[in-house]
One Martini backbone bead per residue (centre of mass of N, CA, C, O) as a GRO file, in nm:
protein
  149
    1MET     BB    1   0.097   0.035   0.022
    2ARG     BB    2   0.071   0.353  -0.001
    3SER     BB    3   0.172   0.644   0.102
    4PHE     BB    4   0.093   0.963   0.171
    5LYS     BB    5   0.347   1.091   0.049
    6ASP     BB    6   0.298   0.981  -0.235
    7ASN     BB    7   0.031   1.131  -0.278
    8GLU     BB    8   0.136   1.416  -0.237
    9ARG     BB    9   0.329   1.414  -0.480
   10SER     BB   10   0.117   1.345  -0.696
   11LEU     BB   11  -0.064   1.591  -0.654
   12ALA     BB   12   0.152   1.802  -0.723
   13ARG     BB   13   0.194   1.706  -1.021
   14LEU     BB   14  -0.122   1.780  -1.088
   15GLY     BB   15  -0.162   2.076  -0.922
   16PHE     BB   16  -0.206   2.016  -0.634
   17THR     BB   17  -0.242   2.075  -0.321
   18LYS     BB   18  -0.167   2.016  -0.008
   19VAL     BB   19  -0.221   1.858   0.273
   20VAL     BB   20  -0.249   1.969   0.599
   21ASN     BB   21  -0.455   1.755   0.760
   22VAL     BB   22  -0.490   1.423   0.795
   23ASP     BB   23  -0.673   1.363   1.046
   24VAL     BB   24  -0.915   1.570   0.907
   25CYS     BB   25  -0.904   1.621   0.599
   26ARG     BB   26  -0.762   1.889   0.523
   27VAL     BB   27  -0.767   2.173   0.313
   28LYS     BB   28  -0.694   2.429   0.159
   29ALA     BB   29  -0.810   2.709   0.082
   30ASN     BB   30  -0.872   2.742  -0.248
   31THR     BB   31  -0.846   2.464  -0.375
   32ASP     BB   32  -0.833   2.200  -0.527
   33VAL     BB   33  -0.973   1.913  -0.616
   34LEU     BB   34  -1.068   1.580  -0.562
   35THR     BB   35  -1.085   1.275  -0.630
   36ASN     BB   36  -1.237   0.994  -0.538
   37PHE     BB   37  -0.980   0.829  -0.524
   38GLU     BB   38  -0.823   1.023  -0.330
   39VAL     BB   39  -1.023   1.005  -0.098
   40LEU     BB   40  -1.013   0.700  -0.057
   41ASP     BB   41  -0.706   0.687  -0.013
   42LEU     BB   42  -0.701   0.874   0.233
   43ILE     BB   43  -0.881   0.703   0.415
   44ASN     BB   44  -0.716   0.441   0.396
   45SER     BB   45  -0.455   0.567   0.512
   46LYS     BB   46  -0.581   0.644   0.785
   47ARG     BB   47  -0.681   0.351   0.866
   48ALA     BB   48  -0.403   0.258   0.853
   49SER     BB   49  -0.200   0.104   1.056
   50LYS     BB   50   0.129   0.092   1.200
   51ASP     BB   51   0.070  -0.168   1.298
   52THR     BB   52   0.179  -0.498   1.258
   53THR     BB   53  -0.127  -0.621   1.287
   54ARG     BB   54  -0.329  -0.452   1.106
   55VAL     BB   55  -0.504  -0.254   1.250
   56ILE     BB   56  -0.783  -0.076   1.242
   57ALA     BB   57  -0.858   0.230   1.269
   58ALA     BB   58  -1.039   0.462   1.378
   59VAL     BB   59  -1.363   0.575   1.250
   60ALA     BB   60  -1.567   0.783   1.130
   61ARG     BB   61  -1.886   0.770   1.026
   62SER     BB   62  -1.853   0.949   0.774
   63GLU     BB   63  -1.610   0.796   0.658
   64TYR     BB   64  -1.750   0.526   0.632
   65LYS     BB   65  -1.966   0.620   0.430
   66VAL     BB   66  -1.776   0.723   0.213
   67CYS     BB   67  -1.620   0.461   0.171
   68ASN     BB   68  -1.861   0.286   0.090
   69TYR     BB   69  -1.945   0.450  -0.152
   70LEU     BB   70  -1.667   0.450  -0.311
   71ASN     BB   71  -1.656   0.129  -0.329
   72GLU     BB   72  -1.914   0.154  -0.549
   73THR     BB   73  -1.716   0.286  -0.738
   74VAL     BB   74  -1.462   0.360  -0.963
   75ALA     BB   75  -1.253   0.431  -0.740
   76SER     BB   76  -1.194   0.123  -0.660
   77THR     BB   77  -1.036   0.068  -0.958
   78GLN     BB   78  -0.836   0.278  -0.926
   79THR     BB   79  -0.525   0.441  -0.992
   80LEU     BB   80  -0.272   0.653  -0.981
   81GLU     BB   81  -0.171   0.592  -1.264
   82SER     BB   82  -0.440   0.622  -1.421
   83VAL     BB   83  -0.506   0.912  -1.332
   84THR     BB   84  -0.243   1.050  -1.421
   85THR     BB   85  -0.241   0.967  -1.717
   86PHE     BB   86  -0.514   1.082  -1.791
   87SER     BB   87  -0.461   1.377  -1.711
   88ASN     BB   88  -0.219   1.423  -1.900
   89LYS     BB   89  -0.368   1.346  -2.174
   90CYS     BB   90  -0.601   1.567  -2.147
   91LYS     BB   91  -0.431   1.822  -2.215
   92ASP     BB   92  -0.449   1.777  -2.530
   93PHE     BB   93  -0.781   1.853  -2.515
   94LYS     BB   94  -0.841   2.116  -2.343
   95LEU     BB   95  -0.911   2.051  -2.053
   96THR     BB   96  -1.029   2.098  -1.760
   97LYS     BB   97  -0.998   2.006  -1.438
   98VAL     BB   98  -1.303   1.958  -1.394
   99GLU     BB   99  -1.351   1.775  -1.637
  100ILE     BB  100  -1.150   1.559  -1.557
  101LEU     BB  101  -1.268   1.493  -1.282
  102ASN     BB  102  -1.551   1.403  -1.382
  103ILE     BB  103  -1.456   1.172  -1.561
  104ILE     BB  104  -1.317   1.011  -1.340
  105ASN     BB  105  -1.565   0.984  -1.144
  106ILE     BB  106  -1.766   0.857  -1.365
  107ARG     BB  107  -1.675   0.678  -1.594
  108PRO     BB  108  -1.791   0.646  -1.868
  109SER     BB  109  -1.967   0.373  -2.063
  110VAL     BB  110  -2.258   0.457  -2.125
  111ASP     BB  111  -2.331   0.685  -2.331
  112PHE     BB  112  -2.089   0.893  -2.333
  113LYS     BB  113  -2.176   1.147  -2.497
  114ALA     BB  114  -2.420   1.220  -2.314
  115LEU     BB  115  -2.241   1.261  -2.051
  116LEU     BB  116  -2.058   1.501  -2.169
  117ASP     BB  117  -2.243   1.745  -2.205
  118PRO     BB  118  -2.237   1.845  -1.891
  119ILE     BB  119  -1.913   1.847  -1.868
  120ILE     BB  120  -1.856   1.971  -2.159
  121ALA     BB  121  -1.799   2.278  -2.282
  122GLU     BB  122  -1.818   2.335  -2.598
  123PRO     BB  123  -1.661   2.116  -2.787
  124LYS     BB  124  -1.678   2.223  -3.080
  125GLU     BB  125  -1.568   2.515  -3.031
  126ARG     BB  126  -1.293   2.383  -2.892
  127GLY     BB  127  -1.200   2.117  -3.047
  128ILE     BB  128  -1.308   1.849  -2.917
  129ASP     BB  129  -1.227   1.502  -2.896
  130ILE     BB  130  -1.449   1.273  -2.801
  131ASP     BB  131  -1.334   1.006  -2.914
  132GLY     BB  132  -1.057   1.036  -2.777
  133ILE     BB  133  -1.164   1.034  -2.488
  134LEU     BB  134  -1.303   0.762  -2.499
  135GLU     BB  135  -1.044   0.603  -2.553
  136LEU     BB  136  -0.901   0.683  -2.292
  137VAL     BB  137  -1.103   0.569  -2.095
  138GLN     BB  138  -1.087   0.272  -2.197
  139ASP     BB  139  -0.765   0.247  -2.160
  140LEU     BB  140  -0.718   0.388  -1.847
  141LEU     BB  141  -1.006   0.339  -1.715
  142PRO     BB  142  -1.145   0.144  -1.505
  143PRO     BB  143  -1.405  -0.037  -1.454
  144LEU     BB  144  -1.665  -0.145  -1.296
  145HIS     BB  145  -1.719  -0.408  -1.096
  146VAL     BB  146  -1.946  -0.665  -1.166
  147VAL     BB  147  -2.162  -0.850  -0.971
  148GLU     BB  148  -2.295  -1.151  -1.013
  149THR     BB  149  -2.616  -1.320  -0.912
   0.00000   0.00000   0.00000
């Protein structure tokens, strides 16, 4: 499992500011936002005890609910490498950080173009290649694993 320091360096490379207080998951005011993957990873890093017996540290009820929710989303299948690579390659498409963040968080798989309409503002006017973005999503962002019943 990666350490929080590894996450902190990775976030800085993506242009995000560093987390101020890990214990209460605070970030500096007026900073960029985190992807769902980064929030889940931050909570998991906080929960992991440094104890050699690997006992899970106490967790606030709200963190538990957030963690459970995020574990049911595509954030649970993403890796730092996939998110970083996707973010870097999206810069070629002239997407804003918010647009990239929303695509990572939603990871559209069905009717992708319809889902991008509310995410990407004026793609035709900005010359954004929607098919190229779709290809990147399929190549770099893992889909949600569906458990068949």
